[in-house]
N, C-alpha and C positions, 0 to 999 in steps of 0.2 A: 784608923781612919774614920772620921765622922760618918755616921749612917746616912746623913742627909747631905753628903757631898754633892756639889752641883755637877751638872752634865758637863763634861769636858767638850770643848768645841774641837772635833776631829776635823771638820771640814772648814778649811781657812780660805776657801777660794774667793776671789773676787767675782763680782757679779758679771754673769755671762753676756757676753756682747749680744746686742738684740738681732744682729744679722750674721749668717754664715753662708756665703754664697756656695761653697762646696756641699754643704749639708742640704742647702735648699735643691740643689741640682740633683743631688742623689735622691731626695724625697720625691722629687717630681718624676724621677724615672722609676723608682721603686713603686710609686703609686700607679703609673700607667702600666707596668708589668702585671699589677695586681687587679687590672681592670677597674682601675680608680677606687679601689676600697680604701677606706680609712686606715692610715698607717699605724694607728693605735692598736689595731688588732694584732700586731707584731710585737707588742710589749707584753711581756710575761712578768708574773709576780712570783716571789717566793712564799712560803708558807707563813714568813714575818712580814709580808705586805711590802718587801723591798722590790721596786719595779726594775726590770732589766730591759732597757731600750733596745730597738733594732740596729743601732749605729752609734758610735762614739768617736768624736773628732777632738782634735786639738783645741779649736777654738771654744767648742762646747763643754768639753769635759777635761781637757788637758791642762787647765791653768794651775792645778796643784802640783804637777810634775816637778816643778822646781822647789817646791817647799817640802818635798819629801825627804830629801837628805839622801845621804850615802849609807850603804849598809854598815852597821854597827854604830849609828848614831842618830840623833834627832828622834823621831817617833818610833824608830826600830821596826817599822813596817817591812823594810828591805832585810831584815836580817840582824841577829844579835852580834855578829862578827864582821869585820871589814872583809875578811877572806871567804866569807860565805861557807859553803860546805865543799871547799876546794879539795878536801882530802877524803870526801865521801861522808855520809851518814852511817850511822850504826845500823847494821842489818841484823834484826832480831828473828827469832823463831821460837814460838811457845810451845810448851810440851807439858803434859800431865805427869806428875811424879810417880804415880801409882799406876802407869801404864806398864805392861809386861815388855821388856826389853827397851826401857826409855833411856837407858845409858848409850846403848847403841844409836839410837835415833839422834841423841843429842852430839854425840862424836861424830856421826855422819854430817851433821849439819855444820859443825865447827870445821871439819876437813874439806868442806866443799863451799866453803864462802860466808856462812853466816858468821857474824862477828860478836854476837851475844845471844844469849839464851834467857827466856821468860819461863819461869817455873811455877806451874799452877799446882795448889794443894801439896806444897812442900811438907816433907815430914818434919815433926818438932824434934825427933831425935838425931843427934849430929852423926851417929853411927850409919843410920839409915839413909841419911843425907849424903854420907860419903860414897855409899853404894851407888846412889844414883847419879853422882857428879864425879866418878872415878875417872881420871885421865884429862880432866879439865885444868887448864892452866889459867886461874882466876885473874891474874894480873894482866893477861892478854886479852881474855874472852870473859867480860863480866857476866855473872849470873844474877839475874834480877827475881825478885818475888813478884807474883801478881799482885794488883791492889787488893786490899782488904786482909793481907796477910797479918799473922799476929807477931807479938814481940818474941814470942818463943821459937816461932818459925825463923825470925830474923837472927835470933841469938844463935840457933843451930847454924845457919847459914855462915855467920861471921866466924863462928868457931872453926867450920871446915875451912873457910877461904884463908884464916889466919893461922893454919897449921904451921906455915912458915912466916914467922913473924917479921922477918925483915922485908916483906912485900906488903905490910899493913897500910903503908902511906900510899900504894898505888891503886888499890882496890876502888873499883868505881861501881858498885852495885847499888841498885835501888831496892830498898826494903819493902816497898809495898804498904806503908802505913797509910790507911785510907778508911777510918772507921766511919766516916760519912757516907762513902760510897757502898761500903758493905752494908750498912743498916738500910741504904735504898734499895739495894738488891734483894736482901733476905727480909727485911723487916724485923730483924732480931739482933740484940747484941748483949753480950754478957755484962758489959758495964754501962752505965749511963753515957750519953754522947760527951758531955762536958768532961767526964772523969776519963773515958777513953782517948779524948784529944790530949787531955793533960798529961797522961800517962805517956802517950807516943812522944809528945813534945819534950818530956823530961829524958826520956831515952836518947831522942835525937840530939839533945844538947849534950849529953854524955858522950855520945859516940863522934861529936865533932872534934874531940881531942884525939881519941885513939884511932879513929877512921876518917881523916879529914875529908876525903873525895868521896865517902859514901853519902848516898842520896836517901834519907830514911823516908820521906813522905812523898806519896803518890796522890795526885788530884786527878782523878778518873773522869774524863767527861763521857766516856762511852757508856757509862750506866744511864745517863739521861738520854743519849742518841738512840741506845738499844731499846728504849721504852717508847719511842716515837717521837722524842722532842725535836724541835728544829734546830737549826744550826745556831741560830742566835740564843735559843734557850739553853743550849748545851754550853755555849761559851759564858752566858750570863751566870750560870750556876757554877761554873769553874771559876769564875772570877769571885763570886760570893764565898765559896769555898777557900780561895785563896787568902781573902781577907780574914777569914776565920783562922786560918792556919797562922797569918802573920801575928794576929793578935796573942794566939796561945805560944807560939815559939818566942815571940818577945818577952812574954811573962815568965818563960823558962830560962831567960837569960841570954838569948842570942840577939845580935844587932840586926837592925833592918838591912844594911847591906850584906849581911851573911845568910839572909834567910833564903834567897833565890836558889843559892846553891844547894840548899837542903830539900828542895821540892822538885819534882818532875811533874809536868803537866801532860796528861794523855787526851787527845782530841781523836774523834773518828773521822775517817775519810770515806765519802760516799761516793757514788758514780757521778756526781755533778763536779766536775773538776774544778771549775772556775769559783763556785762557791767554796769548795774545800779550801783552794789556795787563798782565797780572801779570809775565810775563817783563822787561818794559821797566823796570817800577817795581822789581822785585828787582834788576835790574842797577845801579840807582842806589843802593840800600841797600848792596848788597856792595861796591860801588867805594868809597863812603865809608868804610866800616869798613876796607878795605885801606888807603886813603890815611892814615886815622888810626893805624892800626898801624904805619905807616912813618914816623910822626912829623910828618905834614901835618895841615893844617887843611881838612876836608872843605869848608867853605863858602867857601874860597878855590880849591878844585879842581873845579869843577863838570865833570861828563862830558858830552860832545857824543855824542848817540846817533843814529845814522842807521839806519833800518829799511827793509828791503828786502823786497818780498813773495816769498814762497818760489818758488824755480825748482821744487821737488819736486811742488808741488801743480798745476803747469800740464799740461794734457793736450793731445794732439794730436786725440782724438776729440771731436766736439762742443765745439770750442775757445771758443765763444761763453759757455759757462758759466763759462770762466775769468774772464770779467768779474765774475760775481757773487762767485767766490772772492777776487779781488784787491780789489774793494770792501770786502768783509768785513775783509780784512786791513789795508788801508789805514785804514779806520775805527778798528780795534783799536790800530793804531800811533798815531794821533793821540790817543785817549783816553788811551793811555798816557804821552803827552808826548813823543813823538819829535821832535827838533830838525829832522830832514830825512827825507824819505821819498821812496823810489823804487818806483813801481808798474811791475811787468813788463807789457808789453803782451799782450793776450788770444792773440795769435798767435805768441808769442815760442817755443814749443815746436816750431813748424813751420818755423822758421828766421827770417830777417831780417824783422822787423815791416815792414808796409807804412804808408803814411799814415794810414790808418784806425785801425790798431792804435795807433801813437803818439799820434794825437789822443785816442782814448779813454783811454789810460792817463794822459795829461796832465789830460784833463777830469774824471776820477774823482777827483783830488786838488783840483782847482779848485772843483769842486762841493760837496765835504765842507768845503772851507775857507771858500770864499765864500758859497755859498747856504744850506748849512745852519748857517753860523756855529759850526761845531764849535770853532773856535780861540777863539771869544768867551769860552767857559766854562773858567776856570782849574781844571785837575783834574777833569774830569768824572766820574772814577770814584771820587773821594774820597767816603767815608762809606758805600760799598757793602760790607756786611759780608762778601759773598760775595767780592768782589774783593781786599778787605783781607787776608782770611784765606788765599785763593790765593796772594797775593804774599808771605805769611809762608812758605808751605810751599814755594813755588818757590824763595826765597831760602835756605831751610835745605837743600833737597836739593842746589841748585847749590854752596852752600859745602861740602857733603861732599864732592861730586865734585871741586872744587877742591883740597881737602886731599888726597884720594887721589892727584891728578895730583902735588901737591907731594911727597908721601911717595914718589914714583916718581923724584923728582928734577926735577919740572916737566914742562910740556906738551912742551917740546923733547925730553926724553929718552924719554918715553912714546911720542912719535911716531917717534923713530928706532928704538926696540926693537920696535915693532909693536903694543905693549900697548893704546894708545889705538884703533887701527883695530880691534883684536879686540873690544874694549868697545863700539865703535859698531856692530859687525857683529852684535853680540847684539840690540841694539836695533832694527837693521834687519829682522833676521829676525821680531821680534814684529810690527813695523809691517806686514811683508809678509803675516803671518798674519792681521792685522786687515783688511788689504785683500782677502785672498783670501776670508774668510768674510763680508766686507761689513758687519763692525761698524764699519769705517771706510768709508763709502760714498763712491764717486765719481760724483756725477750726470752723466748723459751717456757714462759709460764702464762702470761696474760696475753701474750703476742706471740704467733706462730709456735705453738706447742706441737710436741712431737708425742703422740699417745703411744707409739711403738717403741719409745726409748727404753733401754735396759736400766732398770733401778740400780744405783750404786748401793753396794752390800758392804757396810762398814761396822766395826765394833761399837757398841754404845759408849757415850761418853761416861767418865767415872762420876759417882755422885759424891756430893759434899760429905766430907767426913768429920769436919770439926764441929765444935759445940756451938749451936747458934744462940743460945741464951734466951732471955725475955723478949717477948714481942713488944716492940715500941712504936711501930707505924706499919701502915700498909705498904708492902713491897711493890717495887715497879716491875712490870712484866717485860719479858723479852719479845719484842714485837718484830717478828720478821714479816717483811711486806708479802711474801708470797704464800704465807700460811692459808689464808682464806681460799685461794685458788687450789692449793694442793689439797686440802682437806675435801674439796668436792671432787677433785679427780681421785681420790683414795676412795671416797664413798661410792663413786660410780664403778671404780675398778672391782671392788669387793662386793657388788651388789649381785644378788643372783638373777636380777631382771635388768641386766645392764642397758642403759637407754642408747637407742639409735634413732637419730633424727633424719628425716627425709626431706631433701631440698626439693621443693616444688618449684623448679626452674621453668619458667614460661618463656616461650620464644627461643630464638636461636642463640648460640653460645655468646655471640657478640652483644645481644640483647641482656643476658642476665649474668654475665661472668663476673663483672665488678662486684655485684651484690651476693653473688653465690659464694665468691671467693672470701668476701668479707664475714658473711654468716658462718662459714666452715670454720675460719679462725677463731670466731667469738665463741660458738659453741663447744669446740674442741678444748678451749682453755678452762671449761668446766668438766672435762672428762667425758664429754658426749660425743660419740663418734657419729659420723655424717654420712649418709648414703647419697652419693652425688650421681649426677646424670648429665646428659647433654641437653636436655630441656624438652618441653612438650607443646605441642600446636593448640591443643584444646584443653580445656578443664576437665573433660571426661577422660582423656587420655591419662592426665595427670592424676587424678583419683584412682584410676584403675591400677596404675603402677604403684601407687601408695598402698592400696589394699593387698597386693602381692608382696610387698616388702617386708611385712611383719613389724613395720614401725608403729609407734604409737604417737609420735610427735612429728609435726611438720613445720617448714619455714618457707614461705613464699618468696621467690626472688625474681625479679624482672626489672623493667624500666618503668619510668613514671607514668608512660602513655598506657602500658599494658596493664598497670595497676588500675588506672581509671576505667579500663574497658572491662577487665575480667577477674580482677583479684577477690571481689566478694563472691562470685560464682564458683571460683575455685575453692575458695573457703568452705563454702556450704557444702560442695561435693566431697571435699576432704573430710569434713565432719560426718558426713554421711557413710564415708568409707570407714571410719573407726577412729578418727584423729582425736585424741584426748586433749591435746593442746596444739594450738595453732598460732605461728608467730608470722610477721611480715618484716623483711629486711628494708626498713624505712622508717620514717616518721609517721605518726598517725593522720597528719594532716593530707597525706597522699591518697586516703581512701575515705570517702565520704559515706557515712551511715555503716560504718564497720561494728558498731556496738552488738556483742552478741555472736559475731561471726569471727573475729579476730581477737585472740586473747591477749597478745602483747606484741610490741614493736621493739626491734633491735636496730639501732642506728649509730653512727659515730658520736660518741659522747654520752651514750645511755649507760645506765647503772648495770654492768654485766653481772655481778653477783645478784642483784635483785631480779634480773631477767631469768637466770637460770635455776633459780629457787624453786619455781613450780615444778620443773622437771625432776629435780631431786626429791621433791615431795612425792612424786608418782612412785618413786621406788619404795616408799614406806606403806603404801596403801594396802 
């Protein structure tokens, strides 16, 4: 495929009619209910700049619907097969091969509903692997290797699986060949990237004869998502990696229409269910165009899509909320038509998941598949004007990123030069800003924290044991969204002088309740406990209560009218009573002449991490 391939026209819609009476009626009613505010305030944007409107209608956004085609044809947005996932998707569960009792965990999963296993850190010895996989029927439940596995590990797995040669043609394992993703995660490789790709491609070509249904290559998009990349950056990188593999596999002798069956694509599923669904649909559209541009027939080259719930969204604090995030992500993956799904256990951020975590992760998929009958509907998202349009925008944005990478010489060159890491870092900074001001909220962490929760105790994750090789590029980090807040909470918890903040509530409960509740929620997200009260009628009473509380920090909470009358006086008396840091719940324009009296202001949309930093600095004085 030429590196300067033109941008495909994904959006074939006709001009939108100038008038839509139904939409105009809704817009008028919505504006009135919003006290005549601008409806543009209801439009949000993704990290890629894709706008999401407050309402989608047939006349304004539905003209593409008849051009989408049926599942299994046309753009393939609606799925790779006309039957959809009517027989269900592959329910995968991941396990570390070095974990004590791993064979018992694997058999328990397979006996209770999982239909496939992904093995992380598989041993290179066939005998050791036989012990790990004893009792597994490989023709019924495929065992996959995690992305980045070596040829030696793959050879060991195939030797164990092929102990009964009569079933070699039934094996459906994924061998996890992904030297690009491994290099991105670790920054190291034994062979140069071109050599590593060529070696894997040659092995894949040889295996196509003896193990025709085995998938040697894994293109893992989660390596980019885990580092903070946006959804379209993840998909754009995956497409560039796909083109790299197409070129390499064709050089090894495989035909273009045979290559898709040798590749498994892994995408991450986050808590944004609509964006996740659109990304999966867009992946099939873009892949079909790449295959066609390379001279292949997309209908003969369906893409197998594996979706894994995002590691980035998993929290250590209030880990039980992870079940809600994972359920939404799994639902989105199923609606998008994923062929296989892996749900991370709710306690995976804390270490090795226990039996409860593994069971709940497994049952999340089983309930969606069996009890809600989600797989019984072919393309559940089909015909949604919102999802169809979002799919178009994600496909267009991803294709632009793909073209940028190709102009750099491909994903491999952009990675080795550090250009791709820098691009992801820019998005990671945007995401951190959104987490800091809580426009991207994390329930149980940045919002509604519980400082009295019991911390989950789990065994630590096994360390990487394979040879890393020579350093060739800067590795991408694992960016867990909750990490900055968790670090603050941990610092506060283990401090010998644990901070306690005094809420200087002025007036009755009705006067200060809204802002005091907001302030309590905000400060506790950083591990700062709050001393609450029913309010004070005078500045002197407030200062006296602060003095006897033993606190060093205070936050003034009340109404705008009370602020204008007495906020500064309260601040002066709190300072005289020993307050080292004084906040006010509200914006700075609510208090005239506050300089020197109030240290900082906390309000909806403020940078919470920046606001809490001075308090934590007090701990080190």
